[in-house]
N, C-alpha and C positions, 0 to 999 in steps of 0.2 A: 869868807872863810880864808884863813891864812894859807899861803902857798905850801907850808910844811904839812898842814893837815890834808890838803888836797893830794899832795904827793903820797902821804901815808895811806890814804884811802885807795888811791890807784894801785899802789904796791899790794895792798891787801886784796883788792879785787882781782889782780893778776894771779896771785897765789891761790886764791880760792876758786877762780873761774866763775865768779858771780855773773849772773845774767838776770835781766828784768823778768823774763819767764822762759820756759823751756824752748820756745821757738826763736829766741833771740840769741845772737852771738854774745859771748861774755862782754860785760860792760867795758872792761879795759880795752878790748879790740874796737868797740864802737867809738870810744873816746879817741883812740889813736886815729881812726879813720876820719872822724870829723875834724881833728886838728890838722890833718894833711890837706884838707880841701881849701883851695884858694878862693877867696871871695873878691869879687870886683869892688873897686872903690866906689862909694856912693856918688851920685851925680850932684847931690846937694849936701853941704855940711852945715848943720844948724849952729848958730852962735850959742854961747853959754846960756844966755838969757832965754833963747828959744828952746833949748834943751830942757832947762828948768821948768818952763811953762808946759811943755809936753809931759814931763814927769808929774807935775802937779795935776794936770788934767786926767792922767791915767791912774793916779793914786787911788781914787775912789773905786775903780774897777778891779784893782789888784786882787782883793779878797774873793770877789765873784769869779774871776778867771781861775784863781788857784783852786777854788772849790770845784769848778767844772772839770778841770784837768784831773783832780783827784777822783772824782766820780767816774770819769771815762776810763781811768787807769784800772779801776776795779777795786 
């Protein structure tokens, strides 16, 4: 997704106060919170070849994982 589209959606979310469901804070606030969290640097950095091999290995599972997440989200 282009950065301009992401920014447009965030502005729209902020204006409308969108939330995943009534028990959640607005999406805009959740994204702001996640962006402020610092993440420790990984202990291991895979090479480009290793990263591509991992991506290829997980590719076949991608659709199944997406379906499971959709089913659990309701």
